[in-house]
C-alpha positions as CSV (number, residue, x, y, z in Angstrom):
1,X,35.9,3.1,33.7
2,X,35.1,-0.3,35.1
3,X,34.3,-3.6,33.3
4,X,30.5,-3.0,33.6
5,X,30.8,0.4,32.1
6,X,32.9,-0.9,29.3
7,X,30.4,-3.6,28.6
8,X,27.5,-1.1,28.6
9,X,29.5,1.1,26.1
10,X,30.0,-1.9,23.8
11,X,26.3,-2.8,23.9
12,X,25.3,0.8,23.2
13,X,27.6,0.9,20.2
14,X,26.2,-2.4,18.8
15,X,23.6,-1.5,16.1
16,X,21.5,-4.4,17.4
17,X,20.8,-2.6,20.6
18,X,18.8,0.1,18.8
19,X,16.7,-2.6,17.3
20,X,16.1,-4.1,20.8
21,X,15.1,-0.6,22.1
22,X,12.7,-0.2,19.1
23,X,11.3,-3.7,19.7
24,X,12.0,-4.3,16.0
25,X,9.9,-7.3,14.9
26,X,11.9,-7.7,11.7
27,X,15.0,-8.5,13.8
28,X,13.3,-11.6,15.3
29,X,15.2,-14.8,14.6
30,X,18.3,-12.7,13.5
31,X,19.6,-12.5,17.1
32,X,18.5,-12.9,20.7
33,X,19.5,-11.1,24.0
34,X,19.8,-12.2,27.6
35,X,19.2,-10.1,30.7
36,X,21.2,-11.1,33.8
37,X,19.0,-9.3,36.4
38,X,15.9,-11.2,35.3
39,X,17.6,-14.4,34.2
40,X,15.7,-14.6,30.9
41,X,16.6,-14.5,27.2
42,X,14.3,-12.8,24.7
43,X,13.8,-12.0,21.1
44,X,14.4,-8.4,19.9
45,X,10.7,-7.5,19.7
46,X,10.0,-8.5,23.3
47,X,7.4,-6.2,24.8
48,X,8.8,-6.4,28.3
49,X,10.0,-3.3,30.1
50,X,13.3,-1.9,28.9
51,X,16.5,-3.1,30.4
52,X,19.9,-1.6,31.4
53,X,22.6,-2.3,28.8
54,X,24.9,-3.1,31.6
55,X,22.9,-6.3,32.2
56,X,22.4,-7.3,28.6
57,X,24.3,-9.8,26.4
58,X,23.5,-10.1,22.7
59,X,23.7,-13.5,21.0
60,X,23.8,-14.4,17.3
61,X,22.1,-17.7,17.7
62,X,19.4,-19.2,19.9
63,X,21.8,-21.9,21.1
64,X,24.2,-19.2,22.4
65,X,21.3,-17.6,24.3
66,X,20.4,-20.9,25.8
67,X,24.0,-21.5,26.9
68,X,23.6,-18.6,29.4
69,X,21.6,-21.0,31.5
70,X,18.8,-18.5,31.6
71,X,15.1,-19.4,31.0
72,X,13.1,-18.4,27.9
73,X,11.0,-15.3,28.4
74,X,7.3,-16.1,28.9
75,X,6.2,-13.0,27.0
76,X,8.0,-13.2,23.7
77,X,8.6,-17.0,23.8
78,X,12.0,-16.9,22.0
79,X,12.2,-20.7,21.6
80,X,9.1,-20.8,19.3
81,X,8.6,-19.3,15.9
82,X,8.6,-15.5,15.7
83,X,5.2,-13.9,16.0
84,X,5.5,-12.5,12.5
85,X,6.2,-15.9,11.1
86,X,3.3,-17.5,13.0
87,X,1.0,-14.7,12.0
88,X,2.0,-14.9,8.4
89,X,1.1,-18.6,8.4
90,X,-2.3,-17.7,9.9
91,X,-2.9,-15.0,7.3
92,X,-2.0,-17.4,4.5
93,X,-4.7,-19.8,5.9
94,X,-7.2,-17.0,6.2
95,X,-6.6,-15.9,2.6
96,X,-7.0,-19.4,1.3
97,X,-10.3,-19.7,3.3
98,X,-11.6,-16.5,1.7
99,X,-10.5,-17.5,-1.8
100,X,-12.0,-21.0,-1.6
101,X,-15.4,-19.9,-0.2
102,X,-18.3,-19.5,-2.6
103,X,-19.5,-16.5,-0.6
104,X,-17.2,-14.4,1.5
105,X,-17.1,-15.7,5.1
106,X,-18.0,-13.3,7.9
107,X,-15.3,-12.1,10.2
108,X,-16.8,-14.3,13.0
109,X,-16.8,-17.4,10.8
110,X,-13.2,-16.7,9.6
111,X,-12.0,-16.3,13.2
112,X,-13.8,-19.5,14.3
113,X,-12.1,-21.4,11.5
114,X,-8.7,-20.1,12.8
115,X,-9.6,-20.7,16.4
116,X,-8.9,-17.0,17.2
117,X,-10.9,-14.0,18.2
118,X,-12.5,-11.8,15.5
119,X,-10.7,-8.7,16.7
120,X,-7.3,-10.4,16.6
121,X,-7.9,-11.8,13.1
122,X,-9.0,-8.4,11.9
123,X,-5.9,-6.7,13.4
124,X,-3.2,-9.1,12.1
125,X,-4.9,-9.5,8.7
126,X,-4.8,-5.8,8.1
127,X,-1.3,-5.4,9.5
128,X,0.0,-8.1,7.1
129,X,-2.0,-7.4,3.9
130,X,-3.0,-3.7,4.2
131,X,-6.7,-4.8,3.8
132,X,-9.4,-5.9,6.1
133,X,-10.7,-9.5,5.6
134,X,-13.8,-7.9,4.0
135,X,-11.6,-5.8,1.7
136,X,-9.6,-8.8,0.6
137,X,-12.8,-10.7,-0.1
138,X,-14.1,-7.8,-2.2
139,X,-10.9,-7.8,-4.2
140,X,-11.1,-11.6,-4.7
141,X,-14.7,-11.2,-6.0
142,X,-13.6,-8.5,-8.4
143,X,-10.9,-10.8,-9.6
144,X,-13.4,-13.6,-10.2
145,X,-15.8,-11.3,-12.0
146,X,-13.1,-10.0,-14.3
147,X,-11.9,-13.6,-15.1
148,X,-15.4,-14.8,-15.8
149,X,-16.3,-11.8,-18.0
150,X,-13.0,-12.2,-19.9
151,X,-14.0,-15.8,-20.7
152,X,-17.0,-17.4,-22.1
153,X,-19.3,-17.0,-19.1
154,X,-22.5,-14.9,-19.5
155,X,-22.9,-11.9,-17.2
156,X,-25.5,-14.0,-15.2
157,X,-23.0,-16.8,-14.8
158,X,-20.3,-14.4,-13.8
159,X,-22.6,-13.0,-11.1
160,X,-23.1,-16.4,-9.5
161,X,-19.6,-17.7,-10.1
162,X,-18.3,-14.7,-8.1
163,X,-20.5,-15.6,-5.1
164,X,-23.3,-13.1,-5.5
165,X,-26.8,-14.4,-4.4
166,X,-28.6,-11.9,-6.6
167,X,-28.1,-9.8,-9.7
168,X,-29.2,-6.7,-7.7
169,X,-26.4,-6.9,-5.3
170,X,-23.9,-7.5,-8.1
171,X,-25.0,-4.5,-10.1
172,X,-24.9,-2.3,-7.0
173,X,-21.2,-3.2,-6.6
174,X,-20.2,-3.6,-10.3
175,X,-19.1,0.0,-10.9
176,X,-16.7,-0.1,-7.9
177,X,-15.4,-3.5,-9.0
178,X,-15.0,-2.8,-12.7
179,X,-15.1,1.0,-13.2
180,X,-18.0,0.4,-15.6
181,X,-21.0,-1.8,-16.3
182,X,-20.3,-5.5,-16.8
183,X,-21.3,-5.4,-20.5
184,X,-18.9,-2.5,-21.1
185,X,-16.1,-4.3,-19.3
186,X,-16.8,-7.4,-21.5
187,X,-16.5,-5.2,-24.6
188,X,-13.2,-3.8,-23.4
189,X,-14.8,-0.5,-22.3
190,X,-16.0,0.2,-25.8
191,X,-19.1,2.0,-24.6
192,X,-17.4,4.0,-21.9
193,X,-17.1,7.7,-22.4
194,X,-14.1,9.7,-21.2
195,X,-14.2,13.4,-21.2
196,X,-10.8,15.2,-21.4
197,X,-9.2,18.6,-21.9
198,X,-5.6,19.9,-22.0
199,X,-4.4,22.9,-20.0
200,X,-1.1,24.6,-19.3
201,X,0.9,24.9,-16.1
202,X,4.3,26.3,-15.1
203,X,5.5,22.6,-15.4
204,X,4.2,22.2,-19.0
205,X,1.0,20.8,-20.5
206,X,-1.5,18.9,-18.4
207,X,-4.2,16.6,-19.6
208,X,-7.1,15.8,-17.3
209,X,-9.7,13.1,-18.1
210,X,-12.8,11.9,-16.3
211,X,-15.2,9.0,-16.5
212,X,-18.7,9.2,-15.1
213,X,-17.2,8.3,-11.7
214,X,-14.6,11.0,-11.4
215,X,-11.1,12.1,-12.5
216,X,-9.5,9.0,-14.0
217,X,-6.2,10.4,-15.4
218,X,-3.9,13.4,-15.0
219,X,-1.0,13.4,-17.4
220,X,1.9,15.8,-17.6
221,X,4.2,16.5,-20.5
222,X,5.5,18.9,-23.1
223,X,3.4,17.9,-26.1
224,X,-0.4,18.1,-25.9
225,X,-0.8,15.7,-28.8
226,X,1.4,13.1,-27.1
227,X,-0.7,13.4,-24.0
228,X,-3.8,12.7,-26.0
229,X,-2.2,9.7,-27.5
230,X,-1.2,8.5,-24.0
231,X,-4.8,8.8,-22.9
232,X,-5.9,6.7,-25.9
233,X,-3.4,4.1,-24.9
234,X,-4.8,4.0,-21.4
235,X,-8.4,3.7,-22.5
236,X,-8.0,2.0,-25.9
237,X,-11.7,1.2,-26.5
238,X,-13.4,4.1,-24.8
239,X,-15.0,7.0,-26.5
240,X,-12.9,10.1,-25.9
241,X,-14.8,13.4,-25.8
242,X,-12.7,16.5,-26.0
243,X,-13.3,20.2,-26.6
244,X,-15.9,20.4,-23.9
245,X,-16.2,23.9,-22.6
246,X,-18.0,22.8,-19.4
247,X,-15.1,20.5,-18.6
248,X,-12.5,23.3,-18.5
249,X,-13.6,24.0,-14.8
250,X,-12.3,20.6,-13.8
251,X,-9.0,21.2,-15.6
252,X,-8.7,24.5,-13.9
253,X,-9.0,22.8,-10.4
254,X,-6.3,20.3,-11.3
255,X,-4.0,23.1,-12.6
256,X,-4.7,24.9,-9.3
257,X,-3.4,21.8,-7.4
258,X,-0.2,21.9,-9.4
259,X,0.4,25.6,-8.9
260,X,-0.8,25.8,-5.3
261,X,-0.6,22.3,-3.7
262,X,-1.8,23.6,-0.3
263,X,-5.3,24.2,-1.8
264,X,-6.0,20.5,-2.3
265,X,-8.5,18.9,-4.7
266,X,-12.2,18.5,-4.0
267,X,-13.1,16.4,-7.0
268,X,-14.3,12.8,-7.1
269,X,-11.7,10.3,-8.4
270,X,-12.0,7.2,-10.4
271,X,-8.9,5.3,-9.2
272,X,-8.4,2.1,-11.2
273,X,-5.8,-0.5,-10.2
274,X,-5.2,-3.9,-8.5
275,X,-5.8,-4.3,-4.8
276,X,-2.1,-4.0,-4.2
277,X,-1.8,-0.8,-6.3
278,X,-4.8,0.7,-4.5
279,X,-3.0,0.1,-1.1
280,X,0.2,1.7,-2.4
281,X,-1.7,4.7,-3.9
282,X,-3.6,5.3,-0.6
283,X,-0.3,5.2,1.3
284,X,1.0,7.9,-1.1
285,X,-2.0,10.1,-0.5
286,X,-1.2,9.8,3.3
287,X,2.2,11.4,2.8
288,X,2.0,14.9,4.2
289,X,2.6,17.9,1.9
290,X,6.3,18.9,1.9
291,X,7.5,15.4,3.0
292,X,9.1,12.5,1.1
293,X,9.5,8.9,2.0
294,X,11.4,6.0,0.4
295,X,10.0,3.1,-1.6
296,X,11.1,0.9,1.3
297,X,9.1,3.1,3.8
298,X,6.0,2.8,1.7
299,X,6.4,-1.0,1.6
300,X,6.7,-0.9,5.4
301,X,3.6,1.3,5.8
302,X,1.4,-1.2,3.8
303,X,2.7,-4.1,5.9
304,X,4.9,-5.7,3.2
305,X,8.5,-4.7,3.9
306,X,9.9,-7.0,1.2
307,X,7.7,-5.5,-1.6
308,X,9.9,-2.4,-2.4
309,X,10.2,-3.2,-6.1
310,X,6.5,-3.9,-6.4
311,X,5.8,-0.5,-4.7
312,X,8.1,1.2,-7.3
313,X,6.0,-0.6,-10.0
314,X,2.8,0.7,-8.5
315,X,4.2,4.2,-8.4
316,X,5.1,3.9,-12.1
317,X,1.6,2.7,-12.9
318,X,-0.1,5.8,-11.3
319,X,-2.2,7.6,-13.9
320,X,-3.1,10.5,-11.6
321,X,-0.1,12.7,-11.6
322,X,0.1,15.1,-8.5
323,X,-3.3,13.9,-7.3
324,X,-1.8,10.7,-6.2
325,X,1.6,12.1,-5.2
326,X,4.0,9.5,-6.4
327,X,6.5,12.3,-6.7
328,X,6.9,12.3,-2.9
329,X,8.6,8.9,-3.1
330,X,12.4,8.9,-3.4
331,X,15.2,6.4,-3.1
332,X,16.6,5.4,0.3
333,X,19.6,7.7,-0.2
334,X,17.3,10.6,-1.0
335,X,17.9,10.6,-4.7
336,X,14.8,11.5,-6.8
337,X,15.0,8.4,-9.0
338,X,12.6,8.0,-11.9
339,X,9.3,9.8,-12.5
340,X,6.9,9.0,-15.3
341,X,6.6,12.7,-16.2
342,X,10.3,13.6,-15.8
343,X,12.7,14.0,-12.9
344,X,12.8,17.8,-13.3
345,X,9.1,18.0,-12.8
346,X,9.4,15.8,-9.8
347,X,12.1,18.2,-8.3
348,X,10.0,21.2,-9.1
349,X,6.9,19.7,-7.4
350,X,8.9,18.8,-4.3
351,X,10.6,22.2,-4.1
352,X,7.2,23.9,-4.4
353,X,5.6,21.8,-1.8
354,X,8.5,22.1,0.7
355,X,8.4,25.9,0.3
356,X,4.6,25.8,1.1
357,X,5.3,23.6,4.1
358,X,8.0,25.9,5.4
359,X,5.8,29.1,5.0
């Protein structure tokens, strides 16, 4: 084996090579590589055509890459800030612009303020936050409304403080923002009605509860009375209505999802949570039946790779057991980790789903 072959073997064995091949953006500013045949040095995420490992040298610092005498790549611009860093700064500016505006700026106005194209702003904003600019603006409005209603402001003042030009538009959006009317929210949900019933599954007792918008809670456990107390804790000021024979059909459908996960659930949902929790829960619903992912993978999927612990917190806050499949999230080493309704139930759910997927 000659020197070039030995060099290629060494590069192939270097774990950084796999990150170059994958054009891993998270590796940018951790190391650089130079290509002798083109005479350039690049960052790991460079979109240029793949290169032969025989012609590559990997450098721990930018200064080492420069000492090769090669020129910086014109495509990935390794001498400047990494694209992820530059984009993060842009998104921070965009978020501040949205937050500081009395009325949500249009995508065109937002892009003009950033001196970028609307399509590019939309793409990088969603990649970094998991939301579109419009979705982020809606979440900010909801935050303002909640803060105003929790304070001394009247409902009318809260409407205009949140940037709505008319009460009609506000009331059309209020249920989606608050899960109830503004007056009910202000009273802590005191006038909200929650229907519920308890059923039995092969995994123990199950409590299903619904608001007027859809299924708002699915709780698993061994003690029906404890489940009812847990529901009261989640909706402390709502009026709970049980023993409703008509509601048993809803419970039966949810029990069917537990026993035969391939059937799915065709009921409307009332999913309540912060904008971040909503993004995590949607990512969980996108995990295919029979598969598992790690908390870190979920964080990557929502565009926030450093938010692993926050993802775990969102999973723990999930009130819709099985419907929002937080049981499909495991630790990086494959261990089942915690589960609000018991690790044994988590194992049973996964075994059942994986058996269905294999069939």
